[in-house]
N, C-alpha and C positions, 0 to 999 in steps of 0.2 A: 541548562537545557542541552540535552544530548544530540548528536549528530545523526541521522539517519544516513548510512552509505549509499542506498539506493536514490534517495531524495537528491543528494550531493554529488552524484556521479564518481562516488570513491569506488564503486563495488558492479557489477553487472550482475543480472539476473541469469540463471541458469536453472529453469524449469521445464520439464515437458508436461505438455497434455495428458491427462489420466484418460482422455477419450479416445485422441486419435496419434498420441507421442508425438506432435509437432511441436516445436519450440515455441513458450508462450513469452508474451511481451508484458515489460512492466508498462501500467497506464498511469501511475502515480498515486498518490495517496487518497484514500477511500474519501477522505473529509472534503477534498475538492470538489466532490461531485454534490455535496448537501444543497447548496443554491450557487448562485452566479457571485457571491461575496467571501465564500467560505474558503476560496483559495487567498485570500489576502486577509484572512483572520489568523491569530496566535496559535500555531499547532499544538502547543500545550494546553490552552484552553479547551480547543476541540478535542482532544484527547479525553476529557473527563465526560465527554458526551457522544462518543464516537461508538457506541454499542457492543464495545469490549472493555469489561469491566477494570482490569488491569493494565491496559496498555501505558497509561501514564506512570503508575507506580513501578512497572517492569522495564520500562524503556524500550517500548515496541512501537514500531510504526508500522500502521495496516496500511497495507497497498493493494490495491485492484491488478490482477494479472488477467491476460486475456490470450486465447488462442488465436492466430489471425486466421487458421485454418477450418476450423468447426465452429468458432465463436464461442468455447466455452471459457467462461469466467470462473475466478476464484477469489479467496483474499487470503492473503499472507500476511504473518506479523514479522517486521524485519526487525532484529535486534539493533540498537542504536547504538 
């Protein structure tokens, strides 16, 4: 099992909003938003159904990022 640097606080996020250029914020793994129990489930298992076909094989963790200024949302794949 690989370690996501954003999930584990090893690295910060530095992304600018494409709409308004404000600093985007990391809102965590996309899988945590599936239902009320998904945050407690095994990440590698959830990666097999996360909608990103190669996230498990390529060791990438899908994160939701949000602009607090304009509300723009994006999903980025973070290399573990």
